[in-house]
N, C-alpha and C positions, 0 to 999 in steps of 0.2 A: 515699668514706667519710671521708677527712680533712676535707673541706669541711663535711660534715654534723656532725662532731664539733665543729668550730670554731663552727658556728651554735648548737648546743646549749649549748656553754660560754658563749657570749655571752649567750644568753637566761637561763641560770642566774645569771650574774653580775649581770644587770640585774633579777633577781627577777621576771621576766615569767611564767615557766611556772606558778608557783603562782597568780598572778592569773588566767591563762587558765583553769586548772582550776577555780578558784573560780567564775568566771563561767559555765562550762559546767555546773557542779553546780547552781547556782541556776536556770539556764534549764531544766535537766532536771527539777528539782523542780517548777517552775511548770507545765511541760508535763504532768508526771505528775498533779498535783493537778487539772488541768482535764480529764484524759482517763481517769482510772482510779477506779472506785468498787467497793466491796465490801460484802457482807453475809453473815451466817451463814445467811440464808434467801433464796436466789435460785432462782426457778422455772425449772428446766431439766429436760427429759425427764420431764414429769409428776410432778415431785417437787421439794422444796426441798433445795438443797445449799449448802454454804459455798463462795463463789466470788468472784472478782474479774472485773469487766467492763471491758475496755479499748475506748475509743471514739475513733475517728479521724474527725473532722468529723461526718458523719451516719450512719456505719456502725459496727457492732460488729466489731472486728478481732481480738480475742483474748479467750478465757476462761481465766483462771488459777485455781489453787487459792487459797483464802483466805490472805491475808498473804504470798503468793508474791513479789509485787513491793512495793517500798517506796513510801511517799507516796500510797497510795490513800485516798480519802475513805471513811471507814468508817461505814456505816449500822447497824452492830451487829446486832441481832436483828430489825430491821424487814424486812418482806417486799418483795422487788423482783420485780415481775411485768412481763410484756410490756404495753405501752400498750394501753388499751381502744379498741375500734373500735365506733362506733355507726352502724349502717346505716339507721336509721329515726329521724330527729329533725327536727322542723319549724323549731325555733328556740329562742331563749332571750334573756333580758335585754332583752325588749321588741322583739326582731326576729323576723320570720317570713320564711321563704325566699321566699314569694310577694310580699313587700314590694319586692323588687328594689332594696334599699338597700345600696350598697357598704360604707359604714362600719359599718352594722349587722352585716353578714356578717363583716367583719374583727374587730369587737369580740367576736363570738361565738367565732370560732376562737381568739382570743387568751385569752379567759377560761375556755373550757370545759376546759382541762387541769387546772383546780382540782379536778375530779372524776376525774382520771386518763385522760381521753379524749385520745388522740393522733392520731386519724384519724376522719373521719366522712363521711356522705353527707347533705348538706342535702336536705331532703325537701319536695316541693311538695304542695299539696292541690288538688283539682279547682276550676278557675275558668275564666274566659273564655280564649280563645286569646291575646288580647292580654296578659292578666296572666301567663299561664304562659310565653309567649314572652319577656316582659321579665324574669321571674324566672330563666329559664334563661340568658339573655344576661348577667344580672348576675353569676351564679356564674362563668360563663366569663371575664368581664372581670376579676373579682377574682383568679382563678387565673392569668390571663395577666399581670396587673400586679403581683401580689405581695401577701402577707399574712403574719401571724405566727401561731405556735401550732400547733394541731391541723391535720393535713394534710387538705385537701379531696380526697377520692378520686374524686369524681364527684357525680352527682345521683341521688337516689331519686325517680323520677317516679311519685307516687301519684295515680292518676286521670289523665284523666277517664273511663277505660274501665272503668266499674264497674257493679254491679247496683243497681237502685233500692231494693230491699227492704233490702239490707244496706249501704246507703251510709253509715250512721253520721252523722258531722258533715260529710260531703262535700255541698256544695250541689247539689241535684238538677237545677236548671235548666241546669247546665253538664256533666252526665254525657252522654257521647257514645259513638257506635258506633266501635269501633277500626278504623282503616285504616292501611295501610302508608304511604301518601302523607302523611297528616297527621303520623304519627310522624316521618317523614324531615324534615319542616319543623321540628318541635320539636328534633330532634337537631342540625339545622343551626344553630339558634339557640344551642344548648348547646355548639357546637363539638366534638361527639362525647363530651360528658361524661355523658350519661345512661348509667349503668352498671347500673341496677336499676330495674325497673318493676313496679308493682302493677296487675294486670289481673284482672277477673272473666272468666276464660278461656272460660266458657260463652257469653259474648256475642261472642266472637271467631270469626266464621264460618269453619268448616273450619280453625280454628287458624292462619289465614294470618299474622297478626301475630306470634303466638307462635313459629311456625317461623322467620319472618324474624329476629326478635330473637335466637333461639337461634343461628342461623347467623352473626349479626353480633356475638356476644359480649356481649349484654345479658341480664342475669339476669331471667327472668320469674318473678314471685312471685304466686301466686293469693291474692287478697284482696278484701274487700268483695264477696263472691261468694255466689251461690245454688247453686253447683255441687253435684251429688250426688257420692257416693263414686265411682261409675262414671265420671262426667264428669271428675273429678280424675285418675283413672288415665289417661284418654285425653290430658288436658292434659300430664301427665308424659311420656307417650310421644311427644308432639309438641314437647317442649322446655322445659316449665315445670320449674323446679328449686328453688323455694322457696315458702313460704306466709307471708303477712303477718299479723302479730300473732295467732297461733293462739289459738283460742277466741273471739276477738272479730271481728265483721264477717264471719261465715261460718256455714254450716249446721252445726248441732249433731250430737252423737253420740247415737244410741240403739241398742239391740241389733238392730233390724231395718232402720233407715235410718241408716247409719253416718256419712254426711255428710263434710264437709271435716275436721272434728275427728277422725273415725274414720280418715280417710285419713292424717292427720298421725301418728297413733299407730301406724298399721300399716306405713307405708312409711319405713323408716329412711334410705334414700338421699335423701329429700326434705328439704332444709333447712327449718327453721321458725323464724321470728322469734317471740319471746314477750316481752310487757311484764312485767317482773319487779318490779312495785311492790306486789304483794299486794292490789291493788284490781281491776285488770282481770282477774286470775286469782288465786284463793286460793292459799295455800302448798301445800295438798293437790293442787290442779290443776297447779301448777308441778312438784311432785314427780312426779306421774304422767306429765307430758309428758316430762321429762328421762329418766326411767327407761324410757319407751317408745322415745324417740328415740335414746338412747345418748350416748356422750361426744363424737361428732364432727359432729352435724348440728343441734343446738339453738343458737339465736342470741339472746342477750339484746339487747333494744332498749329505748330509753326512750320512744319516740313523744312526746318532749317538745315542748311548745308554747312560744310566745314568753313565756308567763307564768313560765317557770322563772326563779328568782331573785327573784320577787315574793312578797309575803305572802298568806296565805289571805284570801279575800274580794275579792281583786283581780279585775277584770273586763276582758275583752279581746274583740275581734272576730276570729274565726278562720274563714276560708272563708265570710265573710258572716254567720256566726252569732255571737251573743253567748255568751261562755264565762265561767264563774266558777270560781275556784279554791277547793276545799273545804279543811277543816282537815287532812285526811290527805294533801294535795298533789295529789289527783286533779282533773282539769278536767272540768266538766260543762256541757252546754248549758243555758242559763238557761230556755229555753222548755219543754223536755221533761224536764229533769233527767238525761238520758242521758249516759253517759261519752263524752268527746270527745277525751281525750288525757291526758297526765300532765305532771308537773314532776319526774319521777324523775331522780336523779343516778346515774351508772353505778356508782360505788363503793357507793352505798346499795343498788342492785339486787343487787350481788354479796353483800352482807351478808344481804339477805333470802333469796337462794337458799341460802346455806350455813347460816345460823343459824335461819331460820324454816321454810323448805321442806325443809331437811335433804337438799339435793342434794349428791352427792359433790363434793369440792373441785375435782377435776380437770375434772369436767363443767362446773362453774360458771365456772372460769377459762377453759376452752376456749370457752365461749359468748360471751365478750366479747373474745377475742383471735384464736386460730387459726381458729375456725370461720367467723366473718365474713370473715376474710382468704381462706380456702379457697373460700368461696362466691363471692367476687369474683374469684378467680383470681390473687390477689397474695400467696399464702402462701409464695412464694419470697423475700419481703422483709419481710413484716409478720406479726405474730402470735406470734413466738417470740423467745426470747433465745438467740442463737447467732451464730457467726461468719458475716459476710456479710449479716446482717439489719439493717434500719434500727434506729438507736439510739433507739427509742421505748420508754420505760420508765416505770413508776409505782412509787413507794415508798409502801407502805401501813403505817400503824400497826396495832396489834392490834385497835383498834375500827373498822377499815376506813376511817378518815379518811385523806386523802391528805397525806403529808408532803412529797413532791416529785414532779414529773413532768418527764420529759425528752422533748421533741419533736425528733426528728432530732438528738439530742445536746445540745440547748439546755435549760438549766434554765428552767422556766416559773413557779415559785413563789418 
């Protein structure tokens, strides 16, 4: 003890202790400013509460009461939500997933957080084996070599196993019969990154591919399909767990032949994507879908094309077809005028759901956060604000514009 007292006396005499404490205080403050944010409206447990969020690298490590800790960056009354997850998006800013362009994909993931997206599934469209193989290999290469921004969760493989009548903008010359062996070749090119696939399950003989995918952890989504209600029930029994852009590219509902739309409205356990731009489905249709589906199985998607970020009147080639962007932001086939996709932004879709379709706020938030995460089986780390979850966050203004987005704890705007 005598030696320790002597050391302390010497440090005090040299005025070193106050300097050390000052340095520690400054370092602590800088650390806190980088790692702690707060708001009076943080979305936790299906409600807004006043809270602080502490971030350590890419994880949320603590949730505190508002103002409990010093030096938090205060967002005031702005809403802090879990980051948005888009599981059906073909591209943006002049890039399409089928392009197989590394820098185009990197530019997309870096810029897409401007609308609150923190994770996504780049989505293919039906094309030749060569084009699809190259597209899948490109995503795998970018994931392996690195990128910034929104996390690439895998690939949504839309086509080529589709129905001719409900093909939409998918080029018919490349629509193919599903086989396990061909899918294995695609999955090999993707290095296992195909996590979600759109299939017209009625063309899958004895549901062989559907069963294989279910057993291997790939989500099967019924889409671009002529399935009857009864065929959809059998597809569900054999492993299908989602439906692609409900209402569009599928058999319609009437009171005698219920079709895939009727199946979506009837079977709550089946996830259903829906394009929330007000064009592919009216606000009334969006309202009916979410009230039938409930809070836990509706999934907002953009189905956005490479034209996102460009002005109305712009024209692009998508899946071999010429596409034009209309004034309302929808994408149409030039030849037939039919809908081909959208340029929807996720934050805009949330606004349409809540303000126009009058969908309950928790249903709307779940549709772009925890529901897609649960569908993909990653709800243990994505889709919520809570301890142990990835620090993917979006800060929204009252007009639904994005004030800030955090991708794995990094400020993106």
